[in-house]
Structures are given as structure tokens and as C-alpha cells.
GUROKE-610954 format. One record per atom (N, C-alpha, C): x, y negated, z negated. Coordinates in steps of 0.2 Angstrom, whole numbers, plus 5000, padded with zeros to 4 digits. Example, Ala and Ser with C-alpha at 12.3 -4.5 7.8 and 13.67 -1.06 7.14 Angstrom:
residues 2
506650284961/506250224961/506650164961/506450114965/506850054964/506450004961/
end
This chain:
residues 107
550444034557/550544024550/551044074548/551544054544/552144094542/551944144536/552044204536/551944254531/552444254526/552344254520/552944264515/552944334512/553544364513/553644424511/554044434504/553844484500/554244494494/554844524495/555044554501/555644584502/556044534506/556744524505/557144474508/557744504511/558144474515/558744494518/559244504512/559544564513/560044584507/559844624502/559144634501/558844674496/558944754497/559044784492/559044864492/558344884492/558144924497/557444954498/557445024499/556945054498/556845134499/556245134504/556245184508/555645194513/555145244509/554545224510/554045264506/553645304510/553645294517/553245344521/553645354528/553445404532/553745414538/554245464538/554645464544/555145524545/555745504541/555845444539/556445424534/556245424527/555645454525/555445444518/555945464513/556145424508/556545434503/557245404504/557445384510/558045354512/558045284510/558645254508/558745194506/559245154509/559245094509/559745054513/559644974511/560044934514/560044864513/559644834519/559244784518/558844744523/559444704526/559444704533/559944664537/559544614541/558944624542/558544574546/557844574545/557444524544/556744524544/556444484550/555944524553/555644494559/554944474557/554844414555/554144394552/553644394557/553744384563/553144384568/552844454569/553244504567/553044574568/552944614562/553044574556/552944604549/553444664549/554044664551/554544714551/555144694548/555544744546/556244734544/556744784547/557344764547/557844814550/558244834543/558344894542/558644924536/559244964538/559844954535/560444994537/560345064536/560545104541/560445184540/559845214540/559245174542/558645194542/558345184549/557845234551/557545224558/558045214563/558445264564/558945264569/558745294576/558845254581/558645284588/559245294592/559245344596/559845354601/559645324608/560145284610/560045264617/560545284622/560445314627/560945334632/561045274637/561645254637/561845194641/562345214647/562245184652/562745194658/563345144657/563945174659/564545134659/564445074663/564745014661/564744954665/565444924664/565644874667/566244844667/566444814660/565844794656/565944764649/565944814644/565544874645/565544914639/565544994642/565745034637/565845104639/565145134638/565045194642/564445224642/564445274637/563845304636/563745364631/563145354627/563045384621/562545384617/562645334611/562245284611/562345234606/561745234600/561945244594/561445244589/561245174587/560645154586/560345084585/559845094579/559945044575/559445034569/558845004572/558245034571/557645004574/557244974568/556744924570/556344894564/555844934561/555744934555/555244974552/554744924548/554144944548/553544904545/553744894538/553644824536/553744804529/553344844524/552744864526/552244894521/552544964519/552944994523/553245054522/553945054518/554044994515/554644984511/554444964504/554944984499/554844964492/555444944490/555444894486/556144864483/556344914478/557044924477/557344964472/557444924466/557144954460/557244924453/557944914452/558244854450/558944854448/559144894442/558644904437/558744934431/558845014432/558345044435/558345124435/558445154442/558445104448/558545134454/557945164458/557345154455/556745184457/556345134461/555845154465/555445104469/555045064464/554944994465/554544954461/554144904465/553644874462/553244824466/553544754463/553444704467/553744634465/553244584463/553444554457/552944494455/553444434454/553044384453/553444314452/553344294445/553844254443/553844224436/554244154436/554044114432/554344044432/554744044426/555444024426/555844024421/555743964417/556143954411/556043894407/556243834410/556743834415/557043774419/556543764425/556043794426/555543784431/555743824438/556243864438/556343904444/555943964444/555643974450/555244034452/555644094454/555644144451/556044204453/555644264454/555944314457/555544374458/555744424453/555244464450/555344504445/555044574447/555444634445/555244694446/554644714441/554144734444/553544754439/553644814435/554144864437/554244924434/554644914427/555144864427/555544854421/555544784419/555244734423/555244664420/555944634422/556344664425/557044644427/556944584432/557344534431/557344484436/557844504442/557544504448/557844524454/558344474457/558144414457/558644364460/558644304455/559144264455/559144204451/559644214445/
end
């Protein structure tokens, strides 16, 4: 069964726990099977690679997935972490709403 997340690709999020607490970035990918998301500039791992015919060797920085429960959406109004709710507009469209300010996140 597919799980529905309140965070989507392209959202601006902030990390709430862990070594990158307080850092923010944009969600580049959601991995629904593992309940994880890849956020730009957060949870960076360094990988030492050997040189091959196709690529140069050296230390490569790679963004690793982070648990979605450790992320909070950034409120579009004041830039602070917020929870997400849903609201149905007058035209019948369902949109995400920031609980902190009541601002519509998408739509």
C-alpha cells in the first residue's frame, strides 16, 4: 500500500533532528518505499572512488536520503517550520495549508 506524504518534491524543508539540525534545502527526490527524502545540501556523505576509464577518481560528495519524520515544511509566510493540513477551496480543489499561518502552500 502506498503511503501519502505531506512533503512533496520541490518543497522547501528544514531538518528538525540529527547532525544536520537547522539546515534547510529543497526536496529533490522522495523514496516512498523507505519513507525517506533526498534534500539538497543536507546529509552529505563523502565517497572515495577509484579512477576508471569513464570517471575521474577522488572524493565525491553525495546527498543521502533522510527520514521524512525528521523534516518539517517551511512556512511560506515567515520561514519557520510548520505542520501541514489540508483544506478544500470553493472550487472543490484540495490544497495543502500551513498550520502556523494558514497560508496555502500549493495551488
